[in-house]
N, C-alpha and C positions, 0 to 999 in steps of 0.2 A: 200790335200782335207780335208774338215771339215764336221762334223756331226751336222746338225741343227735340234733342237727339236722344232717343230711348236706349241706344246701344252702348252707352258709356255707363259703367257701374262701379260702385264702391261698396266693399264689404269691410266691416271692422270686427276683428276678433282679438280681444285682450285676454290672454290665457291666465287662468288661476293656478296652473301647474307649470313650473319652469321647465320641466322635463318633456312636456308635450305641447307643441306649438298650437295644436287644435285637436279637439276630440274627433273620433272617427265619424260620428254622425254628421258633424258639420263639414268634415272633409268630403264625405260622400255627397252632401247637398251642394257643395261648391263645384265638385267635379260634374255632377248632373247638370248644374246650371251652365257650365262650360260646354257640355255635350249638346244641350238644347240650343245654345246660342254660340255656335262655333266662330262666328265672325265678329262678335262683340268684344269690346275692350273691358276687361275686369281688373280692378285694383283691389288688393288686400292690404288693409292697414293693420299693423301689429305694433308691439312695443318691445324692442330688443332688451330693455331693462327688466322685463318680466320673464325672460327666457335664458337658459344656459346656452352657451355657444353651439353645442351640438344640435339643440332644438332650432336655433336660428338657421343653421346649415340645412337641416331637414326641411324647414319652411322654404328656403330658397330652391332646393331641389324639387319640392312639390310645385312651386310656382313655375319653374322652368318646364316641368313635365306637362303642365296644363295651360301654358301660355297666359299666366297671370302676373300682373305687375305688382310687386310688393312695395309698400311705403312704411318706413319706420317712423311711428309717431314721436319717438324720442328725438328725432332729428329734424323736426319741422319748424323749430323755434325761429330760425332766421328767415322763414318765409311768411311769418305772420304780418298782417298789413295794417293793423290798427291797435290802439291802446286797449280797446275792449277785447280783441283777440289775444293780446298778451296777458291780460287779466284772466281770461278764461283758460288759457294754457297753463297759467300758474295754478289755477284751481284743479286742472287736470292732473298735473304732477303731484299736487297735494293728495288727491284721491289715490293715485298709484303708490305713493310712498307710505300710505297709512292703511293698507289693506287689512291689517290685523287689528286696527283700532278705528273702525267705522268707514274707512275708505271703501268705495264701491265701484266695481268695474262697469256696471250699467250707467252710473253717473258719468264716469270717465268717457264711455262710448257716446253718451248723449252730448257731451261737450264737444268731442272731436268732430261730429257731423256738422257742427255749425262754425267750423274754422275754415277759412278760404283755401288753405293748401289741400284740404280734403274735399270740400264740396265742389270745387272747380274741376275735379277729376271725373265727376259723373253723378248719377242718381244713387244716393245711399239707400240700401235695403237691408233689413234684418235677415238672418240666416233661415228663420223658421217658416218661410213660405216660398213656393216655387216661382220662378220667373221664366217667361217664354216670350221673347220679342220677335220671334220668327215671322209672325204675320203682320208686324207693324211696319209702316213706311219708315224711310230713313229719318225724316223730320216730321214732326207733328206741330201744327199751328195751335198756339195757346193764347188765351186772353191775358194771362198773368205771367210774370217772370219767375214765379216760384210755385211749386206744386207740393202738396202734402196728402197724406191718407186721411181724407175728411169725409165723414158721413154725417147724417143728422136724423133726429127723431122729430117728426112733424107732430105738433101739439096745437091744433086749431090754427091760429094765425101766427104761431111762434115755432121756432126750430131750436131744438137742443143740439148744440154743436158737439160732435165727437171727433176731435182732431188728434190723430196719432202721429208719432214721429218715427214709425217703423219703416217708412220710406219718405225721403226728402229729395226733391229735385230743384236745384237752383239753376234756372235756364239762362238767366242774364243777371250776373252779380251786380252790375252797375244799376240796372233798372230796379232790382230787388233790394237795393241798399237800405231803404227805409225799413222794410220788413225784417231783413237780416239783423239790423242794429237793434230793432225792438226785441227780437228774440234774445240776442246776445246780452242786452241790458237786463232783460228779465231773468235770465239764468244767473247773471252776476248778483243781482239783488237777492234771489232766493238762496244761492250758495253762501252769500255773506250773512244773511239773516233769514232763517227759515220761518215761513208763515204760509197760511193758505186761507182763502175765503170761499173755497169751492162749495162746501156744504151749505153755508149760510145763504149765499147768493142763489144757489139752486133751489133751496127751500122757499125762498122769497118768491122766485119766479113761478115755481110749480104750484104753490099754495094760492096764488092769485087767480089761477084758472079753474078748469073744470074738475068735476068729481073724479074723472079718469086720471087726470094729472096728479091729483092728491094721492090716489091709490098707487100710481106709478112711483111717487116719492116714497110711499111706505115700503113698496117692493125694493126700491134701490137701497133704502136704509137697512134692509135685511141682508144686503150683501156685506160680507165681512170687510171688504175694502172701504166701503163708505163709512162704516162704523169707526174704522181706524184712521181714516183721513180726519174725521172730526176729533178723535182722541189725540192725534199727533200734535195738535196745537197746545194741548194741556200738559205736555211732558215737563216743560220748564216754564216758570212764571214769565208772563209777557213783559214785565218791566226790565227784563234782562235780554239783550240781543245775543242770540247764539247762532253760530253757523250751522248749516245742515250737517256738515261732517261731525261737529262736536255733539250734536243731538244723537246722531247715529252711533257714535262711539259710546255715549252714555247709555243708550238703549241696549247695546250688545253687552255692556258690563252688567247691567241690571238683569237682562234675560238669560244670563249664563250662571247666575248665583241665586240659589233658592231663597236665602235670607234677604238679599237685596231685592229680589222680585216681590217677596211678600211685603217688605217695607214700602216698596214703590206703590203697591196697591192698597196701602192703608188709607182709610178715609180720615181717621183721627190718629194722633200719636198714641192714644190709649188702646187702640184696637189691637187685640192679640193676633198672633199668626193663625191660631185655630179659627178665630172669628173671620179672618180674611179668607181663609180657604172655604169656609162655609158660605160666605157671601159670593165668592167667585163661582162656586158650584151653582148657587142660586141664579146668578147672572147668566151662566151658560145654559141652565135649565130653561130660563125664560126665552131663549132663542128658539126653542122647539115649538114654534107656532105653525099655523096652517100654511102661511106663505113659504116658510122654510121647507116644510114637508112636500109641498106641491112642486116647487121650482128648484130647490137645492137639496134634493133627496140624498145625495151622497154625503153632503156635509151634515144633514140631519141624522143620518145613521151613525156617522162617526161621532158626533156629539153624544148620542145615546150610549155608545160603547165606552167613551171616555168617562162619562159620569158614573159608570159602573166600576171604574178602577179605584184602587186605594189612593190615598192622598199623595203619596210620593210619585206614583205613575201619572196621576192626574196633573200634578204640578209640572212634571217633565214634559208632558204633551203641551200644556198651556204655554209654558215658557218658549218652546220651539215655535208653536203656532203664532203666538203674539209677536215674537221677534220678526218672523217673516212678514206678518201683516203690517206691523209698524214700519218696517224698512220699505216694503212695497209702497205704502202710502206716502212716506216721506220722499222717496225717489220720484214717483210720478208727479208730486207737487213741487219738486225742486228743479228737475231738468226734463221730466217726462211729459206725457200728453196734456195733463191738466195745466202745467205751467206754460206750455207752448200756446194753448188756447187762450190763456189769460194774457200772455204777452202780445199775441197777434191781434186778438179780437176784444181784449179788455172785458172778457166775460165768457159765459157759457150758454146763454139763451138770448136769441135775437128775434126780431120780427121776420116773418117769412120773406117779405119783399127785400129787406136788407140782406138776408142770407143769400137769396138767389142772385142779387145784384153784386154783392161785395165778397162773399165767402165761397159760394159754390164754384166760381171760376178758378179757385185755388186748389180744387180737388182733382185727384187722378180720375175719380169716377165721372166727373163732368165731361171728360174726353173719351170715355169708354175704355180707359186703360186698366180697369180692374181685372180684365181678362188676361192681360199680360203680367200684371203685378198682383198676384192672387193672395192677398192677406186675409186670414180668417179673423184677425183681431180688429175688425171694423164692421160697420153696418152700412148699407147703401144710403144714398141721399134720400131724404124725405121718407124714411122708414116709418111704418106704423107701430102702434104700441105692442101688438102681438110679436112682430119681428124683434122689437127691442127686448121683450121679455125672454124670448128664446136666447138672445145674445147674452143677457145678464145671467141667465140660469145655467150656463155651462159650468163644468167642473174644472178644477185646477189642472193646468197643462193642456187643455183642449184647444185654446185659442193661440197660445204662444208658449215658448219654452220656459221663460222666466228663469233661465239657467243661473242667474246671479243671486237667486234666493235658495235657501237650503232645500226647500221642497222641490224646486225646479231642478237643482243639481241631482237630487236622488232620482227623479224621473228620467233625466237625460242619461245618468249613469246606467240605469237598468236597460234603457234602449241601446246604449253603446255596447253594453255587455253582450246583448243578442247579436249585434252587428259584428262584433269581434269574433264571436263563435262562427258566424256565417263566413267571415273573411278567412278564417283558418280552414273551414271545410272546403271553400273554393280554391284555396292555395293547393290543396291536395287533389281536388277533383278536376279543375279546369285543364291542366296539362293533359290529363287522361282523355278528357272530352274532346279537346282539339285533335289529339293523336287519333282518336277513334274516327272523327270526321275525315281526317286526311286519308285514313285507311279506306273509308267508305267511298270517297271520291275516286281514289285509285282503282278500286274494284269496279266502280260504275263506268269509268272510262274504258276499262278492259271489257266490260259486259256489252256496252253499246256498240263497240266495234264488231261484235258478232251478231247483233240484232238484224234480222232480215229487213230489206228496204221497204217492205209493205208497212212496217210499224213506224218508221221514220222516213221522210224524204231525205235524199242525200244532203240537201241544203240544211235541213233541220239537224241532221246528225252531225254535220260539220260545225254548225253554230254551237250545238250543245257540247261537243268535244272541246272546241276552242275555249268556251266559257269555263268548263270544268278545269281545263289546264291553266287558265288564268287564276282560278281559285287555288289550284295546287301550287302555283308559283309564289303564293303568299307564305307557303311553308318553306323556309330556307334550309340550306344544307347544314347550317349550324344548329338545327333543331329548334327553330323559333318560328312563331307565327307573326307576320307583320300586319298589325291592325290597320295602320294608316294606308298601306298599299291595298288592303282588302276594301277599305272604304272608297278608294279611288276607282278600283275596277268595278265596283257595284254600279257605278254610273253608266258603264258601257255593256253590262251583262244583259242579255235578252231574257224575256219571260219564257220559262220552260215548263216541263211536266211537274206534276205535284211532288214527286220525290226530290227533284233538284231544288225546287222552291223551298221545300222543308229543310234541306241541307243548308241553304243560304240563310234562312231564318234562324236556324240553330246557331250558325256561326255568328250572326249579328248579335244574338242574345248573349253568347259566350264572350264576345268582344266587349259588349256593354258592361257585363259583370266584371271582367278583367280590369277595365279602366276605372270604374267607379269604386272598386274595392282596392285600388292601387296595387294590383298584381301584375301590371305591365310596366315596363321601363322603356322610355323612348318609343312608346306605342308598339312595343313588341313583347310577346309573352314567351318565356322559355317552356319547352315541352319536355315531358319525360322521355328519356331514351327508351328504345324498345325493350332493353334488358330490365329497366325499372318497371315498365308496364307489366311485364311478366311477373315480377316479384310482388307487385301490388295485388 
């Protein structure tokens, strides 16, 4: 048995913008995580080579403000402990140095979470789901020295493994040495020579069994990701070994040039571009089947609209869409969930008895931890077909950010735009709101001193007055509100009348917004001076 500490965390954010260390959405998520888990240790991994110095300075200020420990991935090379780790780190640097020619930040992040200088710091988790360890004990006894986000689809006497790497906990690195090395070797193999047998092996397993499984297979093949996992193997002839990075670089080159894209899609050298476009339209039209209509309605509607466009706009859409789908497929099969499952379990479907005995104890879900680590990008253990269909049928961006894809970037950019607008609104309104509450507290203190004794006992009046003065003491002479001081006095404040409780709740909400939108410095927020309030 092993003792897992759920209060140690690792976040990785590799910025694609040198002038911004992290987008506002993820900053807010990280601050909310800190607020929910005030006593936990949080590490933030970044790469200084991806940022200008002012961004690095801003990152350090952010970490200081929220008690987060920063780790520069660029400086961990001397801490690597094996030849496999050094090879993987070399691949990591290759990804980072070639971002304009196939290098991928998701692959880079996938690599980092399997290096000992990172995984020894705590549980790795993605940004796009909440974490709340407040109800967990300090240590949790586990049967295995490593935990992953693992769910499964129960199919008769077999289980389809869904192993995700959006959270990874190495509880005992020495005891987990065999599993860690299997993953590391698997990543090196796929980074060196891209290949995948996911579709073929899945088809074999599902076709052997029931009528329902065969229909599930048909359903899965209607998912764009499945189609492109199969197609990703055929990009370059099998007799030539190509690295994952080279294939991605080639794809980006093809998917950003219409002539190259059309030549790439030729079946024969004699086929004309007009014939290729006609066939591509026909292939896309063929996807408009009943399964797509029932379970992928958003994609179904989009395909119908695209087919109505002229050839130029049709190709523009197809090139962007195919680029994302190819890249997503290659990444998940290189360093993502499919490769992790392949490396650890040598496959994707196992007998139920073997799953329960050997794989289930590696799952966060096995220990009820899914309530603290709430990923949407997974299914429960032993899920039924209906649950799996719901999981497979969701639209882009509903399960995770996929911010390393063009489509994911656009979705996150639109969300960040709304948050930035909200941040600007709060920067104007919060000081006024705090000042208004200060004014209300002062008036209420003055009012209750004149309330007759029959409304309040002298003891109640004294308690209320003292508590209101405590709240008032959080407003300093320098026109600031001390959020940290307010949080401390809340522990000693008594329960009072409805009006007072409403004042306290309003202050708590204002404090929360000030912190998560980074409008407080050293847990203090500056207030508008009275003259400014009048002018506003």
